[in-house]
DRENTORKOL-3810 file (N, C-alpha, C; in nm, 4 decimals):
REM DRENTORKOL-3810
@n.u->-3.0496; n.v->2.2388; n.w->2.8358; ca.u->-2.9560; ca.v->2.1268; ca.w->2.8417; c.u->-2.8550; c.v->2.1327; c.w->2.7274
@n.u->-2.9010; n.v->2.1781; n.w->2.6085; ca.u->-2.8104; ca.v->2.1835; ca.w->2.4945; c.u->-2.7030; c.v->2.2893; c.w->2.5132
@n.u->-2.7375; n.v->2.3980; n.w->2.5837; ca.u->-2.6385; ca.v->2.5030; ca.w->2.6096; c.u->-2.5269; c.v->2.4482; c.w->2.6982
@n.u->-2.5625; n.v->2.3691; n.w->2.7985; ca.u->-2.4610; ca.v->2.3108; ca.w->2.8875; c.u->-2.3716; c.v->2.2146; c.w->2.8097
@n.u->-2.4320; n.v->2.1383; n.w->2.7202; ca.u->-2.3528; ca.v->2.0442; ca.w->2.6393; c.u->-2.2577; c.v->2.1192; c.w->2.5456
@n.u->-2.3049; n.v->2.2284; n.w->2.4880; ca.u->-2.2190; ca.v->2.3060; ca.w->2.3977; c.u->-2.1036; c.v->2.3695; c.w->2.4753
@n.u->-2.1328; n.v->2.4208; n.w->2.5945; ca.u->-2.0266; ca.v->2.4805; ca.w->2.6766; c.u->-1.9252; c.v->2.3736; c.w->2.7171
@n.u->-1.9733; n.v->2.2564; n.w->2.7554; ca.u->-1.8827; ca.v->2.1474; ca.w->2.7931; c.u->-1.7978; c.v->2.1031; c.w->2.6746
@n.u->-1.8598; n.v->2.0920; n.w->2.5565; ca.u->-1.7839; ca.v->2.0536; ca.w->2.4370; c.u->-1.6794; c.v->2.1589; c.w->2.4026
@n.u->-1.7148; n.v->2.2864; n.w->2.4170; ca.u->-1.6178; ca.v->2.3917; ca.w->2.3850; c.u->-1.5022; c.v->2.3932; c.w->2.4852
@n.u->-1.5308; n.v->2.3637; n.w->2.6127; ca.u->-1.4225; ca.v->2.3535; ca.w->2.7117; c.u->-1.3308; c.v->2.2364; c.w->2.6772
@n.u->-1.3903; n.v->2.1240; n.w->2.6368; ca.u->-1.3080; ca.v->2.0085; ca.w->2.5985; c.u->-1.2246; c.v->2.0397; c.w->2.4744
@n.u->-1.2838; n.v->2.1088; n.w->2.3762; ca.u->-1.2089; ca.v->2.1459; ca.w->2.2568; c.u->-1.0926; c.v->2.2385; c.w->2.2917
@n.u->-1.1192; n.v->2.3389; n.w->2.3750; ca.u->-1.0137; ca.v->2.4363; ca.w->2.4062; c.u->-0.9014; c.v->2.3733; c.w->2.4880
@n.u->-0.9344; n.v->2.2904; n.w->2.5866; ca.u->-0.8278; ca.v->2.2244; ca.w->2.6630; c.u->-0.7542; c.v->2.1213; c.w->2.5774
@n.u->-0.8256; n.v->2.0581; n.w->2.4858; ca.u->-0.7602; ca.v->1.9634; ca.w->2.3959; c.u->-0.6621; c.v->2.0317; c.w->2.3029
@n.u->-0.7009; n.v->2.1453; n.w->2.2480; ca.u->-0.6095; ca.v->2.2193; ca.w->2.1600; c.u->-0.4914; c.v->2.2724; c.w->2.2389
@n.u->-0.5171; n.v->2.3190; n.w->2.3622; ca.u->-0.4064; ca.v->2.3668; ca.w->2.4460; c.u->-0.3058; c.v->2.2551; c.w->2.4715
@n.u->-0.3546; n.v->2.1352; n.w->2.5009; ca.u->-0.2644; ca.v->2.0227; ca.w->2.5264; c.u->-0.1954; c.v->1.9746; c.w->2.3997
@n.u->-0.2602; n.v->1.9876; n.w->2.2850; ca.u->-0.1958; ca.v->1.9480; ca.w->2.1589; c.u->-0.0758; c.v->2.0367; c.w->2.1269
@n.u->-0.0778; n.v->2.1598; n.w->2.1744; ca.u->0.0306; ca.v->2.2529; ca.w->2.1433; c.u->0.1470; c.v->2.2432; c.w->2.2405
@n.u->0.1435; n.v->2.1494; n.w->2.3336; ca.u->0.2510; ca.v->2.1323; ca.w->2.4300; c.u->0.3632; c.v->2.0482; c.w->2.3707
@n.u->0.4741; n.v->2.0354; n.w->2.4440; ca.u->0.5916; ca.v->1.9655; ca.w->2.3915; c.u->0.6016; c.v->1.8206; c.w->2.4360
@n.u->0.5328; n.v->1.7822; n.w->2.5444; ca.u->0.5423; ca.v->1.6449; ca.w->2.5929; c.u->0.4440; c.v->1.5549; c.w->2.5172
@n.u->0.4892; n.v->1.4333; n.w->2.4877; ca.u->0.4071; ca.v->1.3413; ca.w->2.4099; c.u->0.2792; c.v->1.3034; c.w->2.4834
@n.u->0.2870; n.v->1.2829; n.w->2.6152; ca.u->0.1687; ca.v->1.2411; ca.w->2.6907; c.u->0.0618; c.v->1.3514; c.w->2.6903
@n.u->0.1035; n.v->1.4762; n.w->2.6968; ca.u->0.0066; ca.v->1.5862; ca.w->2.6920; c.u->-0.0568; c.v->1.5960; c.w->2.5536
@n.u->0.0177; n.v->1.5628; n.w->2.4503; ca.u->-0.0388; ca.v->1.5630; ca.w->2.3146; c.u->-0.1442; c.v->1.4542; c.w->2.3024
@n.u->-0.1174; n.v->1.3384; n.w->2.3624; ca.u->-0.2154; ca.v->1.2296; ca.w->2.3583; c.u->-0.3395; c.v->1.2669; c.w->2.4379
@n.u->-0.3196; n.v->1.3288; n.w->2.5545; ca.u->-0.4348; ca.v->1.3732; ca.w->2.6343; c.u->-0.5169; c.v->1.4765; c.w->2.5562
@n.u->-0.4502; n.v->1.5639; n.w->2.4832; ca.u->-0.5211; ca.v->1.6604; ca.w->2.3994; c.u->-0.6032; c.v->1.5932; c.w->2.2904
@n.u->-0.5487; n.v->1.4868; n.w->2.2327; ca.u->-0.6232; ca.v->1.4126; ca.w->2.1312; c.u->-0.7471; c.v->1.3482; c.w->2.1905
@n.u->-0.7338; n.v->1.2924; n.w->2.3107; ca.u->-0.8483; ca.v->1.2290; ca.w->2.3777; c.u->-0.9553; c.v->1.3335; c.w->2.4093
@n.u->-0.9125; n.v->1.4501; n.w->2.4590; ca.u->-1.0097; ca.v->1.5544; ca.w->2.4916; c.u->-1.0803; c.v->1.6060; c.w->2.3665
@n.u->-1.0069; n.v->1.6180; n.w->2.2572; ca.u->-1.0702; ca.v->1.6606; ca.w->2.1319; c.u->-1.1738; c.v->1.5596; c.w->2.0841
@n.u->-1.1421; n.v->1.4313; n.w->2.0959; ca.u->-1.2380; ca.v->1.3305; ca.w->2.0505; c.u->-1.3620; c.v->1.3290; c.w->2.1406
@n.u->-1.3427; n.v->1.3481; n.w->2.2709; ca.u->-1.4591; ca.v->1.3531; ca.w->2.3592; c.u->-1.5438; c.v->1.4776; c.w->2.3331
@n.u->-1.4788; n.v->1.5890; n.w->2.3020; ca.u->-1.5535; ca.v->1.7086; ca.w->2.2648; c.u->-1.6330; c.v->1.6881; c.w->2.1362
@n.u->-1.5739; n.v->1.6150; n.w->2.0417; ca.u->-1.6453; ca.v->1.5849; ca.w->1.9174; c.u->-1.7655; c.v->1.4951; c.w->1.9441
@n.u->-1.7513; n.v->1.4027; n.w->2.0382; ca.u->-1.8645; ca.v->1.3161; ca.w->2.0723; c.u->-1.9799; c.v->1.3983; c.w->2.1281
@n.u->-1.9489; n.v->1.4878; n.w->2.2204; ca.u->-2.0535; ca.v->1.5730; ca.w->2.2764; c.u->-2.1152; c.v->1.6636; c.w->2.1707
@n.u->-2.0314; n.v->1.7125; n.w->2.0783; ca.u->-2.0814; ca.v->1.7991; ca.w->1.9721; c.u->-2.1765; c.v->1.7234; c.w->1.8800
@n.u->-2.1404; n.v->1.6010; n.w->1.8436; ca.u->-2.2282; ca.v->1.5206; ca.w->1.7576; c.u->-2.3591; c.v->1.4912; c.w->1.8289
@n.u->-2.3519; n.v->1.4585; n.w->1.9572; ca.u->-2.4729; ca.v->1.4294; ca.w->2.0346; c.u->-2.5624; c.v->1.5529; c.w->2.0444
@n.u->-2.5019; n.v->1.6678; n.w->2.0613; ca.u->-2.5802; ca.v->1.7911; ca.w->2.0716; c.u->-2.6423; c.v->1.8281; c.w->1.9377
@n.u->-2.5683; n.v->1.8074; n.w->1.8295; ca.u->-2.6222; ca.v->1.8402; ca.w->1.6975; c.u->-2.7368; c.v->1.7472; c.w->1.6591
@n.u->-2.7423; n.v->1.6287; n.w->1.7181; ca.u->-2.8527; ca.v->1.5367; ca.w->1.6919; c.u->-2.9758; c.v->1.5708; c.w->1.7720
@n.u->-2.9724; n.v->1.6777; n.w->1.8446; ca.u->-3.0806; ca.v->1.7281; ca.w->1.9299; c.u->-3.1053; c.v->1.6345; c.w->2.0474
@n.u->-3.1073; n.v->1.6961; n.w->2.1629; ca.u->-3.1265; ca.v->1.6227; ca.w->2.2870; c.u->-3.2741; c.v->1.6252; c.w->2.3242
@n.u->-3.3536; n.v->1.5627; n.w->2.2465; ca.u->-3.4954; ca.v->1.5623; ca.w->2.2783; c.u->-3.5331; c.v->1.4289; c.w->2.3433
@n.u->-3.6288; n.v->1.4361; n.w->2.4275; ca.u->-3.6739; ca.v->1.3147; ca.w->2.4941; c.u->-3.7867; c.v->1.2541; c.w->2.4133
@n.u->-3.7927; n.v->1.1280; n.w->2.4152; ca.u->-3.8964; ca.v->1.0574; ca.w->2.3432; c.u->-3.8837; c.v->0.9100; c.w->2.3713
@n.u->-3.9647; n.v->0.8352; n.w->2.3063; ca.u->-3.9629; ca.v->0.6906; ca.w->2.3249; c.u->-3.8425; c.v->0.6312; c.w->2.2547
@n.u->-3.8010; n.v->0.5125; n.w->2.2944; ca.u->-3.6944; ca.v->0.4449; ca.w->2.2213; c.u->-3.7364; c.v->0.4201; c.w->2.0769
@n.u->-3.6418; n.v->0.4112; n.w->1.9857; ca.u->-3.6774; ca.v->0.3966; ca.w->1.8441; c.u->-3.7302; c.v->0.2572; c.w->1.8095
@n.u->-3.8343; n.v->0.2186; n.w->1.8743; ca.u->-3.9007; ca.v->0.0911; ca.w->1.8466; c.u->-4.0435; c.v->0.1247; c.w->1.8047
@n.u->-4.0837; n.v->0.0767; n.w->1.6893; ca.u->-4.2141; ca.v->0.1120; ca.w->1.6360; c.u->-4.3246; c.v->0.0468; c.w->1.7173
@n.u->-4.4091; n.v->0.1311; n.w->1.7735; ca.u->-4.5270; ca.v->0.0851; ca.w->1.8462; c.u->-4.6417; c.v->0.1784; c.w->1.8132
@n.u->-4.7593; n.v->0.1305; n.w->1.8272; ca.u->-4.8754; ca.v->0.2138; ca.w->1.8006; c.u->-4.8990; c.v->0.3086; c.w->1.9179
@n.u->-4.9375; n.v->0.4299; n.w->1.8834; ca.u->-4.9696; ca.v->0.5285; ca.w->1.9859; c.u->-4.8545; c.v->0.6168; c.w->2.0255
@n.u->-4.7342; n.v->0.5899; n.w->1.9789; ca.u->-4.6185; ca.v->0.6721; ca.w->2.0123; c.u->-4.5765; c.v->0.7467; c.w->1.8870
@n.u->-4.5764; n.v->0.8799; n.w->1.8958; ca.u->-4.5410; ca.v->0.9618; ca.w->1.7801; c.u->-4.4013; c.v->1.0198; c.w->1.7889
@n.u->-4.3491; n.v->1.0363; n.w->1.9106; ca.u->-4.2199; ca.v->1.1022; ca.w->1.9299; c.u->-4.1131; c.v->0.9988; c.w->1.9620
@n.u->-4.0196; n.v->0.9833; n.w->1.8677; ca.u->-3.9116; ca.v->0.8879; ca.w->1.8854; c.u->-3.7796; c.v->0.9614; c.w->1.8977
@n.u->-3.6885; n.v->0.9037; n.w->1.9683; ca.u->-3.5532; ca.v->0.9564; ca.w->1.9758; c.u->-3.4751; c.v->0.9069; c.w->1.8554
@n.u->-3.3975; n.v->0.9960; n.w->1.7946; ca.u->-3.3205; ca.v->0.9599; ca.w->1.6756; c.u->-3.2001; c.v->0.8745; c.w->1.7172
@n.u->-3.1876; n.v->0.7513; n.w->1.6688; ca.u->-3.0763; ca.v->0.6657; ca.w->1.7115; c.u->-2.9463; c.v->0.6898; c.w->1.6341
@n.u->-2.9509; n.v->0.7701; n.w->1.5285; ca.u->-2.8323; ca.v->0.7884; ca.w->1.4448; c.u->-2.7163; c.v->0.8550; c.w->1.5188
@n.u->-2.7376; n.v->0.9633; n.w->1.5970; ca.u->-2.6230; ca.v->1.0220; ca.w->1.6686; c.u->-2.5596; c.v->0.9251; c.w->1.7678
@n.u->-2.6410; n.v->0.8478; n.w->1.8361; ca.u->-2.5841; ca.v->0.7515; ca.w->1.9303; c.u->-2.5024; c.v->0.6447; c.w->1.8584
@n.u->-2.5484; n.v->0.6003; n.w->1.7423; ca.u->-2.4730; ca.v->0.5015; ca.w->1.6657; c.u->-2.3414; c.v->0.5603; c.w->1.6144
@n.u->-2.3458; n.v->0.6856; n.w->1.5692; ca.u->-2.2230; ca.v->0.7509; ca.w->1.5232; c.u->-2.1233; c.v->0.7684; c.w->1.6371
@n.u->-2.1735; n.v->0.8058; n.w->1.7549; ca.u->-2.0851; ca.v->0.8259; ca.w->1.8692; c.u->-2.0251; c.v->0.6938; c.w->1.9154
@n.u->-2.1042; n.v->0.5890; n.w->1.9130; ca.u->-2.0505; ca.v->0.4578; ca.w->1.9519; c.u->-1.9374; c.v->0.4162; c.w->1.8585
@n.u->-1.9556; n.v->0.4364; n.w->1.7300; ca.u->-1.8491; ca.v->0.4056; ca.w->1.6341; c.u->-1.7279; c.v->0.4954; c.w->1.6579
@n.u->-1.7534; n.v->0.6210; n.w->1.6858; ca.u->-1.6440; ca.v->0.7150; ca.w->1.7095; c.u->-1.5672; c.v->0.6823; c.w->1.8372
@n.u->-1.6376; n.v->0.6347; n.w->1.9392; ca.u->-1.5702; ca.v->0.5957; ca.w->2.0638; c.u->-1.4739; c.v->0.4803; c.w->2.0375
@n.u->-1.5178; n.v->0.3841; n.w->1.9600; ca.u->-1.4322; ca.v->0.2686; ca.w->1.9299; c.u->-1.3096; c.v->0.3127; c.w->1.8502
@n.u->-1.3310; n.v->0.3985; n.w->1.7507; ca.u->-1.2189; ca.v->0.4452; ca.w->1.6694; c.u->-1.1227; c.v->0.5279; c.w->1.7535
@n.u->-1.1737; n.v->0.6164; n.w->1.8381; ca.u->-1.0851; ca.v->0.7001; ca.w->1.9199; c.u->-1.0105; c.v->0.6162; c.w->2.0235
@n.u->-1.0722; n.v->0.5100; n.w->2.0739; ca.u->-1.0010; ca.v->0.4204; ca.w->2.1651; c.u->-0.8844; c.v->0.3524; c.w->2.0941
@n.u->-0.9066; n.v->0.3083; n.w->1.9704; ca.u->-0.7985; ca.v->0.2468; ca.w->1.8941; c.u->-0.6859; c.v->0.3439; c.w->1.8638
@n.u->-0.7215; n.v->0.4664; n.w->1.8268; ca.u->-0.6199; ca.v->0.5677; ca.w->1.7972; c.u->-0.5424; c.v->0.6028; c.w->1.9236
@n.u->-0.6115; n.v->0.6143; n.w->2.0368; ca.u->-0.5441; ca.v->0.6454; ca.w->2.1624; c.u->-0.4484; c.v->0.5343; c.w->2.2027
@n.u->-0.4895; n.v->0.4111; n.w->2.1877; ca.u->-0.4022; ca.v->0.2983; ca.w->2.2189; c.u->-0.2775; c.v->0.3005; c.w->2.1313
@n.u->-0.2978; n.v->0.3254; n.w->2.0021; ca.u->-0.1844; ca.v->0.3319; ca.w->1.9102; c.u->-0.0895; c.v->0.4453; c.w->1.9478
@n.u->-0.1444; n.v->0.5616; n.w->1.9818; ca.u->-0.0598; ca.v->0.6750; ca.w->2.0180; c.u->0.0171; c.v->0.6489; c.w->2.1472
@n.u->-0.0465; n.v->0.5821; n.w->2.2429; ca.u->0.0228; ca.v->0.5503; ca.w->2.3678; c.u->0.1402; c.v->0.4555; c.w->2.3436
@n.u->0.1185; n.v->0.3544; n.w->2.2619; ca.u->0.2261; ca.v->0.2601; ca.w->2.2316; c.u->0.3374; c.v->0.3298; c.w->2.1537
@n.u->0.2997; n.v->0.4138; n.w->2.0586; ca.u->0.3989; ca.v->0.4870; ca.w->1.9799; c.u->0.4804; c.v->0.5819; c.w->2.0672
@n.u->0.4146; n.v->0.6508; n.w->2.1604; ca.u->0.4859; ca.v->0.7424; ca.w->2.2501; c.u->0.5774; c.v->0.6661; c.w->2.3446
@n.u->0.5305; n.v->0.5531; n.w->2.3946; ca.u->0.6138; ca.v->0.4726; ca.w->2.4839; c.u->0.7386; c.v->0.4243; c.w->2.4110
@n.u->0.7209; n.v->0.3759; n.w->2.2911; ca.u->0.8345; ca.v->0.3248; ca.w->2.2142; c.u->0.9316; c.v->0.4378; c.w->2.1784
@n.u->0.8793; n.v->0.5521; n.w->2.1412; ca.u->0.9659; ca.v->0.6656; ca.w->2.1063; c.u->1.0425; c.v->0.7152; c.w->2.2278
@n.u->0.9781; n.v->0.7168; n.w->2.3437; ca.u->1.0485; ca.v->0.7633; ca.w->2.4636; c.u->1.1519; c.v->0.6611; c.w->2.5096
@n.u->1.1256; n.v->0.5327; n.w->2.4900; ca.u->1.2241; ca.v->0.4303; ca.w->2.5257; c.u->1.3459; c.v->0.4370; c.w->2.4351
@n.u->1.3259; n.v->0.4551; n.w->2.3063; ca.u->1.4376; ca.v->0.4594; ca.w->2.2115; c.u->1.5209; c.v->0.5852; c.w->2.2263
@n.u->1.4552; n.v->0.6973; n.w->2.2503; ca.u->1.5265; ca.v->0.8248; ca.w->2.2505; c.u->1.5569; c.v->0.8778; c.w->2.3893
@n.u->1.4953; n.v->0.8211; n.w->2.4922; ca.u->1.5229; ca.v->0.8641; ca.w->2.6280; c.u->1.4558; c.v->0.9940; c.w->2.6679
@n.u->1.3638; n.v->1.0428; n.w->2.5877; ca.u->1.2930; ca.v->1.1660; ca.w->2.6209; c.u->1.1552; c.v->1.1639; c.w->2.5554
@n.u->1.0666; n.v->1.2447; n.w->2.6109; ca.u->0.9348; ca.v->1.2599; ca.w->2.5483; c.u->0.9122; c.v->1.4032; c.w->2.5026
@n.u->1.0171; n.v->1.4815; n.w->2.5017; ca.u->1.0076; ca.v->1.6208; ca.w->2.4582; c.u->1.0141; c.v->1.6265; c.w->2.3063
@n.u->0.9174; n.v->1.6924; n.w->2.2463; ca.u->0.9093; ca.v->1.6980; ca.w->2.1003; c.u->1.0246; c.v->1.7771; c.w->2.0390
@n.u->1.0743; n.v->1.8767; n.w->2.1118; ca.u->1.1862; ca.v->1.9546; ca.w->2.0588; c.u->1.3114; c.v->1.8679; c.w->2.0456
@n.u->1.3347; n.v->1.7805; n.w->2.1434; ca.u->1.4520; ca.v->1.6927; ca.w->2.1378; c.u->1.4314; c.v->1.5785; c.w->2.0398
@n.u->1.3079; n.v->1.5318; n.w->2.0241; ca.u->1.2801; ca.v->1.4240; ca.w->1.9294; c.u->1.2911; c.v->1.4720; c.w->1.7849
@n.u->1.2669; n.v->1.5986; n.w->1.7641; ca.u->1.2689; ca.v->1.6531; ca.w->1.6287; c.u->1.4102; c.v->1.6562; c.w->1.5718
@n.u->1.5096; n.v->1.6718; n.w->1.6568; ca.u->1.6479; ca.v->1.6732; ca.w->1.6109; c.u->1.6875; c.v->1.8072; c.w->1.5534
@n.u->1.8036; n.v->1.8080; n.w->1.4897; ca.u->1.8524; ca.v->1.9316; ca.w->1.4287; c.u->1.8338; c.v->1.9253; c.w->1.2788
@n.u->1.8677; n.v->2.0317; n.w->1.2118; ca.u->1.8532; ca.v->2.0356; ca.w->1.0664; c.u->1.9555; c.v->1.9472; c.w->0.9964
@n.u->2.0654; n.v->1.9138; n.w->1.0649; ca.u->2.1725; ca.v->1.8351; ca.w->1.0028; c.u->2.1612; c.v->1.6868; c.w->1.0298
@n.u->2.0549; n.v->1.6438; n.w->1.1019; ca.u->2.0362; ca.v->1.4996; ca.w->1.1304; c.u->1.9748; c.v->1.4281; c.w->1.0133
END
């Protein structure tokens, strides 16, 4: 199961980096989202995907699932949602003001 998660995370990382290197603002935002989702899967995989009881102390249960990766991922999901929302609003405003979403045209010339 961990091999499948690592392969999925690497596919998300590679497609995210590919989209980050594009010129359109929306593709850059999609690349950021894919990178954050790949990081979530990577953190979950590094926390080991072992099965066990919920992390509630009871007698007779020795194998517990570690709740720390899930807590980190939950925090990361909230932060990435906020960053994505901010980037979407920023891209919308930039495209409205400049009439384009192409990074080459938004960058301007050396004399601007």
